[in-house]
KEZADREN-256106 format. One line per 8 residues: number of its first residue (from 1); their letters; for each residue z, x negated, y negated of C-alpha. Coordinates in steps of 0.25 Angstrom, whole numbers. Last residue first. Example, Ala and Ser with C-alpha at 12.3 -4.5 7.8 and 13.67 -1.06 7.14 Angstrom:
BEGIN
2) sa) 29,-55,4  31,-49,18
! end
This chain:
BEGIN
67) xxxxxxxx) 432,-431,-467  422,-431,-455  414,-419,-461  411,-428,-473  406,-440,-464  397,-430,-456  391,-424,-469  388,-439,-475
59) xxxxxxxx) 382,-443,-461  373,-430,-461  369,-432,-476  365,-447,-473  358,-444,-461  351,-433,-469  347,-443,-479  342,-453,-471
51) xxxxxxxx) 333,-442,-464  328,-437,-478  325,-451,-483  315,-454,-470  308,-440,-472  308,-443,-487  300,-455,-484  290,-449,-474
43) xxxxxxxx) 288,-438,-483  285,-446,-495  276,-455,-487  268,-442,-483  267,-437,-497  262,-451,-503  252,-453,-491  246,-438,-493
35) xxxxxxxx) 245,-441,-508  238,-455,-505  227,-449,-496  223,-461,-487  233,-459,-475  235,-471,-466  248,-475,-472  254,-462,-469
27) xxxxxxxx) 254,-465,-455  262,-477,-457  271,-470,-467  274,-459,-457  277,-470,-446  286,-476,-455  293,-462,-460  295,-458,-445
19) xxxxxxxx) 301,-472,-441  311,-469,-454  315,-457,-449  317,-461,-434  326,-473,-440  334,-463,-447  336,-452,-437  339,-463,-427
11) xxxxxxxx) 350,-469,-436  356,-456,-438  356,-452,-424  362,-466,-421  373,-465,-431  377,-451,-428  377,-455,-414  387,-466,-416
3) xxx) 396,-457,-425  398,-448,-413  393,-434,-413
! end
């Protein structure tokens, strides 16, 4: 896979993850139970962080294999 495709796939993963988190926060805003809001907000934040973390690890692994 070429470098431009890796960049494109990584950027798409991060953009879609961020969009999903934003939609989730918008839906959570309508909830009245505080503990559910906190739990859902935590899940949406961690989902975005996990995606970014996976992209970084995949890029590091690929760079280490090139050397």
